[in-house]
C-alpha angles and dihedrals in degrees: 000000000000118000116246118239115279110267091201093055093043091058091053095045094049093050095049092044088055090054095050125096096235140045117281125199111210115199102215111140096184129065138193142183091261094053089047088055092056091045090052093051093048090050089051087055091053106269118130112221122183123191110230132186088260100040131282137342108207121201103191132238107283121263133214120193090349093304125111111253109194123193121266098271126209103171137016105192109200092179104198098326115121091187090056092049096047093044096044096048097065091035093055089047091051090049091051097231127155105231148142119236114207140164145170139249120002091346090085088066100040110118124258099174130137092018091063091053092052091050091052090048088058099049107281120130113216125185113191142120099227094283136060140314096068122185118206137186139151125068126274116243123217119249143093118332120194127202135169115246097232095069130083115304085218088078090060093043091049092055093046092051091047090054088079088066099036101090095218144051121298135187123189115204116197119189117232135285096050116202122212088013093165091068089059087050089054090054091049091050092050092049087052089054086060093048098260119127121208115208111216122196142149118248140173123228123178089348093304126115119243138176111227123209115193115182118202106212099135092116092048130248124303113229110235092205095218124021128186120213110219126226121287116250094187094064094031088060091072092058092046091052089047088058091054098048100031134073101258135050116255127207121199114197132188094056128137106222091196093048123144087229107115092211091074080086085087087086092060092041091055090051091049088055088053098254120155106243132176124189128209129185093277103001144066126207123198123192129206103275145179103249131207121204119246142167117278123190108213098182092106098030108039095153090064091063098097094045094047090047087062091054088050092050091054097042134092115256130000131324124199115205099198138190090021103140091120089066088073090066099054129097084300134006087276097191089057093040094051092046095047093045096049092045091050090051092049103267127135114240136161116200119208132175097278105001146048125223111204124189108206129227092235092232095320124122136261113239097234126222144149117319135176125236096224081216086276121132095207093049089053091052090049091051092048094051089045087065088072089070099034125107094212132031121290108227110200117200111206097011090157086084086084088078089078089083109355116030093171096050096110092041089057091048090052093047090053093047092243099121100077094109100045133093 
């Protein structure tokens, strides 16, 4: 199967294209609810974005005297996209618009501290009660922004993206250790695609170690003309794991094996489980394999948690999914959702504060059964792939949640003949 375009990179490309001075064509053949949320917010700010057969044509936010002049905004609807929310908040502050940020589902409860405090410290005015909607006004001032490293990397990425609209120098200091560091790397790479270098260094403040990220956007962004969004490792991981636990090899094409995406780590994780894996120039093939449980640190790769849990359920011995506290703050409490789902299907899981301990079936099968989606796209994909090793059908209630990142997921399963045990 061919990997869908990276949702994470598409968000970043669309935002920077909207801040350019010329039209950008973004080659992104796949779409999702989350990407639509970002498109809608950028259009509300004044960008004109047209869906084409190849992706998106982005006509940027208008300018006046060289300065960005966004529309008078009333509402920025982030739907259920945390990336959209955490990128739009600093961007809207940098643009100086008066707006209300809102969203649906669990997004209303997703954390924004301490990003919100830093924005207020630099001139933004935020009116909210710890959950959406959030009303904002004022204009963000340039300067030094400080964040702890154990919070969402989306806060850092949001500030770096907003630097292109800030009108002055910015430095983001992130205290070590930095979780989900690869996502910051993806933002830095995308800024480079638009001609903006980010200087990265280690610094000490008050005796504590920090990583500093200093974007250089003073001269404005350089329009790349046409930009291609590479394949998505986060969603591709489910197909690769299906190859390891199922009956037939699976090849995923359209992948960048030297990608900045941290979730390319799935290849090494599969090998650590004992899976037979072959790599091409832009593809990975995984063969049905006898798997052995192992320890997996999820601190840098939280989105791989559900896919790796499936490997663990099928393997011999125990698997520890460690440093996974961030999974509790996703579209669902994913530690709880993974544990409850696998137990319902007949797996053996112990849930702890920040880890899961999974005792594998040693090549045996799950029993199947009725499971809930938790309104979480990655949990739905995990449940669907689990049907490949279930004796009875897996009945997924609320499987439409998969549209958040991968609307065609079940169509691809059907086309590959992998949907015979799903309802």
